[in-house]
C-alpha distance (Angstrom), angle and dihedral (degrees) to the residues before:
residue distance angle dihedral
M1 . . .
P2 3.80 . .
Q3 3.82 96.4 .
L4 3.82 89.5 69.2
N5 3.80 92.7 60.8
P6 3.86 103.8 100.1
A7 3.80 96.1 -175.0
P8 3.82 102.4 98.4
W9 3.83 97.0 30.3
F10 3.78 95.4 49.6
A11 3.81 90.8 52.8
I12 3.81 90.5 49.2
L13 3.78 90.2 49.9
V14 3.80 93.8 49.4
F15 3.81 94.5 46.3
S16 3.79 93.1 46.5
W17 3.84 90.9 51.7
L18 3.79 90.3 47.9
I19 3.79 89.1 54.0
F20 3.81 91.2 46.7
L21 3.79 93.2 49.5
T22 3.83 98.7 42.5
V23 3.80 107.0 32.4
I24 3.78 108.3 31.0
P25 3.88 103.6 46.9
P26 3.84 95.3 58.6
K27 3.81 90.0 48.6
V28 3.79 91.0 51.3
M29 3.82 94.6 44.5
N30 3.82 92.7 51.7
H31 3.80 91.0 69.4
S32 3.78 114.0 103.9
F33 3.76 125.3 -145.1
T34 3.79 117.5 -120.6
N35 3.80 94.4 -146.2
E36 3.76 117.3 59.8
I37 3.79 117.6 -145.3
T38 3.80 112.2 -106.9
T39 3.76 124.4 -160.9
L40 3.78 119.9 -125.2
N41 3.77 123.5 -126.9
A42 3.77 115.0 -84.6
E43 3.81 93.0 -126.9
K44 3.78 114.9 103.9
L45 3.76 116.5 -118.1
K46 3.82 116.0 -123.8
S47 3.78 112.1 -113.1
D48 3.76 121.4 -168.6
T49 3.79 117.1 -137.2
W50 3.75 120.3 -128.2
N51 3.79 112.5 -120.3
W52 3.77 97.3 -171.6
P53 3.77 121.1 154.1
W54 3.80 105.9 -118.9
H55 3.79 97.0 -171.0
């Protein structure tokens, strides 16, 4: 039964994962974001509590 022979398929699996782990991540990480992250002010915003009757 030829489908039980793991020799060619295991090599294909290993080489494809090597390509995925060495070539693709640097290409993805080289992209730059258009919006820079800005920090919010340290002051706490005032939030009103809801005093609704729930019964």
